[in-house]
N, C-alpha and C positions, 0 to 999 in steps of 0.2 A: 503493499500500499504505500501511496505518497505520502508525504510529510511536509513540514514546515521547512526543512532544508531543502527539498525539491522546489517549493515555492520560492523561495529565495534566489533560486537559480535563474527564473525567469520575472520575478516580481520582487526584487530586494526591499524594495520602500514598505509595501504591504506586509512584507514577511517579518520586518522589524517592529512594524507596528503590533502585529498578532504576537510577537514574542514578547514585547513591551507588556502587553495585555496579561500574559501569562505569568510574568514577574511582578505585576504590580501589587504593592504591600497594603494598599486602601481597600476600601470597599467599591467593589468594581460596579455593582448595580447604581448606586449613588452619583460615582465619578463619571461612568461612560454611558449610562442610561440607554443601552442598547438592548434588543430583542433577538430572537433566533431567526431574524430576516435580515436578507442584504439587497442593496440597492447596486446595481451597474449598468453602465452605458451600453447601449448597443445600437450603433449608428448614432443618430441624433435623439434616440430615446433612451429615458432612464427607466428602468425595469425593476420591480421589488419581487424577491422570490425568497419563500419560507425556506431556511435550512432543514427543518423539519415540520411534520404536521403540526399545524396551529402556532407555528413560529413565531408569528407576529404578537402572541399573547404570552410568549415565554421569556420573562426577563432573564437577561445576563447575569450571573451572578459569581462571586468566587469560587463557589461549589461546582458550576457547570461549565466553567470558561475553557476547560481542555476540551470538552466535547464540542463546544461553538468552534474553537480553532480546528480541531479535526475536522468538522462538518464543513467549514468555510474552504479550507484546503483541498478537500473532495469535491466540492462544488465547482470551483475553479478550475481544478486541474483534471477532472474526470467529466462531470456532469455537463458543464456548461460547453464544453467543445466535443460532446459525443456526437451530435450530429454531423460534424465537419468530417469525421472520422468513418 
């Protein structure tokens, strides 16, 4: 399976940000205010996609941030480009 190391090869800034999220010492939920959905650009359109079922209603916390990063990496390196392959 692909990892943050693999993402660093193609998107170093994003990989660095996700690594920072994993190492963050404070309260992830209060500081980042993220959910398990992400937005990305597709041509001139911004699209939002849940990383897991009901992702927009699941807060990112200190306890689930590793899962978030793993799902984010999987989405970018596998699911987003699946149709092209």
